[in-house]
C-alpha positions as CSV (number, residue, x, y, z in Angstrom):
1,M,-64.9,24.8,1.5
2,S,-64.5,26.4,4.9
3,A,-61.3,28.2,5.9
4,A,-60.7,25.5,8.5
5,R,-60.8,22.7,6.0
6,A,-58.2,24.7,3.7
7,K,-55.9,25.2,6.5
8,T,-55.9,21.7,7.4
9,L,-55.3,20.7,3.6
10,A,-52.5,23.3,3.4
11,D,-50.6,21.7,6.5
12,R,-50.4,18.2,5.0
13,P,-47.4,18.6,3.1
14,R,-45.6,20.2,5.9
15,S,-46.6,17.7,8.4
16,L,-45.9,14.7,6.0
17,L,-42.3,16.2,5.4
18,V,-41.9,16.5,9.4
19,A,-43.1,13.0,9.9
20,T,-40.8,11.6,7.3
21,V,-37.8,13.5,8.7
22,A,-38.8,12.2,12.4
23,G,-38.9,8.5,11.1
24,F,-35.6,9.0,9.5
25,L,-33.8,10.3,12.4
26,A,-35.7,7.7,14.7
27,M,-34.3,5.0,12.3
28,Q,-30.7,6.6,12.6
29,S,-30.6,6.5,16.4
30,L,-31.9,3.2,16.6
31,A,-28.9,2.0,14.2
32,G,-26.6,3.5,16.7
33,F,-27.9,0.9,19.5
34,G,-27.3,-2.1,17.3
35,Y,-30.9,-3.2,17.0
36,P,-30.8,-6.4,14.7
37,G,-31.7,-5.5,11.1
38,I,-30.9,-1.8,11.3
39,E,-27.5,-0.9,10.1
40,S,-25.9,2.6,10.4
41,H,-24.7,3.6,7.1
42,S,-21.3,4.5,8.5
43,E,-20.8,0.9,9.7
44,V,-21.8,-0.3,6.4
45,D,-19.9,1.9,4.1
46,E,-17.1,3.2,6.1
47,P,-14.4,5.1,3.8
48,P,-10.9,4.2,4.0
49,S,-8.8,6.1,6.4
50,G,-6.0,7.1,4.0
51,Y,-4.7,7.0,0.5
52,F,-1.5,5.3,1.1
53,S,0.5,3.4,3.9
54,S,3.4,5.1,6.1
55,E,5.5,2.3,4.9
56,Q,4.9,2.9,1.3
57,A,5.7,6.8,1.7
58,E,9.1,5.6,3.4
59,R,9.8,3.5,0.7
60,G,9.1,6.4,-1.6
61,R,11.2,8.8,0.3
62,Q,14.3,6.3,0.0
63,S,13.4,6.1,-3.7
64,Y,13.3,10.0,-4.1
65,E,16.5,10.6,-2.3
66,S,18.3,7.8,-4.5
67,A,16.7,8.6,-8.0
68,C,15.5,12.2,-7.7
69,G,17.3,14.0,-4.9
70,E,20.5,15.0,-6.8
71,C,18.5,17.0,-9.2
72,H,15.3,18.1,-7.4
73,S,14.6,19.9,-4.3
74,L,11.7,18.9,-2.1
75,T,10.4,22.2,-2.3
76,E,9.0,21.3,-5.8
77,F,6.8,18.7,-4.4
78,K,5.3,20.2,-1.1
79,G,3.5,23.1,0.2
80,E,2.3,26.1,-2.1
81,D,4.6,25.5,-4.9
82,F,3.3,21.8,-5.2
83,E,-0.4,23.0,-4.7
84,W,0.1,25.6,-7.4
85,R,1.8,23.3,-10.0
86,W,-0.6,20.5,-9.5
87,R,-3.9,22.4,-9.1
88,R,-6.9,20.8,-10.9
89,Q,-5.0,17.7,-11.6
90,T,-4.8,14.2,-9.9
91,A,-2.3,11.6,-8.4
92,W,-2.5,9.9,-11.8
93,D,-1.3,13.0,-13.7
94,L,1.8,13.2,-11.4
95,F,2.3,9.6,-11.8
96,E,2.4,9.8,-15.5
97,V,4.6,12.7,-15.5
98,I,7.3,11.2,-13.1
99,T,7.0,7.8,-15.0
100,D,7.2,9.2,-18.5
101,T,10.3,11.7,-17.9
102,M,12.2,10.6,-14.7
103,P,14.8,10.0,-14.1
104,E,15.9,12.3,-16.8
105,D,18.7,10.0,-18.0
106,R,16.6,6.9,-18.0
107,P,12.9,8.0,-18.0
108,G,10.5,4.9,-16.9
109,K,13.3,2.8,-15.7
110,L,12.9,2.8,-11.9
111,P,12.0,-0.8,-10.8
112,G,8.9,-2.3,-9.5
113,N,6.3,0.2,-7.9
114,E,8.8,2.9,-7.1
115,Y,6.9,5.6,-9.0
116,V,3.7,5.0,-7.2
117,D,5.8,5.0,-3.8
118,I,7.2,8.1,-4.7
119,V,3.7,9.6,-5.4
120,A,2.8,8.4,-1.9
121,Y,5.9,10.3,-0.4
122,F,4.8,13.5,-2.2
123,L,1.3,13.0,-0.8
124,Q,2.8,12.6,2.6
125,L,4.8,15.6,2.4
126,N,1.6,17.6,1.7
127,E,-0.2,16.3,4.6
128,Y,-2.6,13.7,2.9
129,A,-3.8,11.1,5.2
130,S,-2.1,7.7,5.5
131,G,-3.9,4.5,6.4
132,S,-3.4,0.9,5.9
133,R,-3.9,0.4,2.2
134,E,-1.3,1.3,-0.6
135,L,-1.5,3.1,-3.6
136,T,-1.5,1.3,-6.9
137,P,-0.4,2.2,-10.2
138,D,-3.9,1.9,-11.3
139,E,-5.3,5.0,-13.4
140,G,-8.8,4.7,-11.6
141,A,-7.4,4.8,-8.1
142,L,-4.9,7.5,-8.8
143,S,-7.3,9.6,-10.5
144,A,-9.7,9.6,-7.6
145,V,-6.9,11.7,-5.6
146,A,-7.2,15.3,-6.3
147,L,-4.4,17.5,-6.0
148,G,-3.7,21.1,-5.4
149,A,-5.0,23.8,-3.1
150,G,-8.5,22.7,-1.7
151,A,-8.1,19.1,-2.5
152,A,-9.4,16.5,0.0
153,K,-6.5,15.3,2.0
154,S,-8.1,12.2,3.2
155,P,-10.9,9.8,1.4
156,S,-13.3,10.5,4.0
157,S,-13.4,14.2,3.3
158,E,-14.1,13.9,-0.4
């Protein structure tokens, strides 16, 4: 085989890769111009903007002040203390602890969704993103919210 033919064959995988990448980039740019049948991934599968609503966090603040504030300081639930205590855990873990143990004189006895509202308030205190949806007392949803240092503060940054 001639040296020129060997060089041409050796260049094929690289040129195929370049062509594939170029085609992908072209399709992505066409999606941005709204061509029919070509949809941008971000338009199709846009992640939610936040973990909880501002209204839910406000309800959580009110519940915290009336049911928790007498015995607890907010410093337990925000900043470095919170991040250290809850590192490698999830909002579900926090929800379970407060539901099972608080208030101390009547664990698990807060009405309705107050526990999950309080979790939303704690997330707000730690600068997690709020949006239009509300947290629910669902293990799957709460387990998806990582806590502690280095945790994603908004769903889109996960």
